[in-house]
N, C-alpha and C positions, 0 to 999 in steps of 0.2 A: 194637600193639594194634589188633585187629579189631575192627570197628564190631558190636557184638550184642545183641540185646534177649531178656530172659529173663521169666519169671515164678516166683513162688514157689507157686503154684497147681498148676501144670503143666508139666511137660518139654517140649520141641520133639518134635512128633511122638505124644503122646498124647494121652488124653482130657481135656478139661476139665471138671473137677468140677460136678456137677448145680447147686451155689450160683449159679453163674454163666452158668448156663442159664433158659430159661424154663421148666422145671420145678420150677426152685429160686427162689431168692429175687431172681435176674435180675441181681446186679449186677457190675459190672466185677472182671474178675480185678487184681489186683496186677502192675506191669511196671516193670521196672528196665531202664536200658541202661547202655553205656559206649562209650568208644573212637570217638566220633561224628568224623568228619573236620574238619581244622582248616580254621577260617574258618566254621564250623555260626554261625548268628544265631539259628536256631529249628528245631523240628520241627515233622514231621506225621505223622498216626497213620491209619492205614484198615485198618479190619476187614470180611473180607468172606467170602462162603460159593460157591467156583466152584462147586458140585455143586447148587444150588438146582434143584428143577426149572424155571424159568421163566427160567434163566440165574443169573447172579453176585447175589449179594441182600449190601449192604452193612449191615453191623452197628453200624459208626460210623466217624464220621470226627471227628478232634479236630487243629486246628491253631494256629500261632502259638504253641505251647508255647516258651517262652523257651530259649537254650542252655545257661543254668545248671543247668534241672532235668534230672532223669537219672532219677527215678521218678514213677511216678503210683499212689498207694494203690487199696486195695483198694476198691469202690463208689464211685465218682466222680459227682458229683450230674449227674442228666442235665437240665443248663441250656443254655443256648446261650453264657454267661460265665461262666467261671470265676475264682476267686480265684488266677490263677497269671499276674499281669504281663501280662493282653492274651489268655491262652490263650483260643479261643474252640472250641464243639461246632456241630459241623452238624448236617441233618437225616439219618436213617439211613433205609432201607427200610420203616422201620415208621411215617414219616413224623414222626419226634418226635427231639429233640435228645437227644445222648449215646447211650449204651450200651444195647443190644439184645441177649442172649444168643441162644446157638443156641436153634434153636426148629424143625430139620426135620420131615418127614414121617418117619413110623415107618420103618424100613427101615436100611439100609444106612449106615454113619457117614459125616459129611459133614465136609471139612477145612474151619479154620475161617482165616485167613490174617492174621497180624496184622504189618503194615509199618508199620514207622517210618523216615520219609526225615527225613535232615540236609539244610537248607535253607540257603543264603546270605544269604536275608533273610525277615522275617516277610511274608506273604503279605496281601496289598489285598484283602481280602474281610470280609464284615461277619458277624455273626453267625447262623448258620444256613444257611448257606452246605452245597450237596450235593456228592456224590462227585465228579459232572464238574465242578464249577466249580474245586473245589481241584485235583483231577490238572491242570486246564487253566493253572490260576495258578501251579502248581509249575515247568512247563514251562521250563527254564533254568535252575534257580536248584537243582536236587538234587545236592548233593555226594557222599551217598552213602544207602544203605539198610540196615535190618536185618531179618530175618523170623523172627516164632515161628511154629509152625504146630501148632494144637490140634486133636483129632477128636470128635465128639459124637454119638451113635445114638439114638433114641428107640426103647422097645419099642414092639410094638404092643398096644395094648389089650384 
């Protein structure tokens, strides 16, 4: 079984509902995964927008999700430490912990990459770490990855 990531809110390659953006309630979408590689001890999630005007914009970083967890509910709390057995959320490019939904400038749709990494060990990072810290700590520990892409465009006002 291949390692895969899905959402009940949108399908791969389709639009992210307004509810999960800055134009709506700005709550994280529900996510579920299956088929992680053997030996997985924890998961890390990075959500980013490579189409942002100033370069890739990080919307969410979540790490040390226990291997026994296979889904996240909608509207994960925007706090550094979660009630998930040691799971932590880092600071996104909005400079706050947790999920920050799509909020592109008006114009063509941007792509939002939800990347889930299966790791052979929890990361030795404090709560509030940034994307660059997580990517560095994951080096040599990634057993596999799964990806889900959503899109979002804002209308000109």
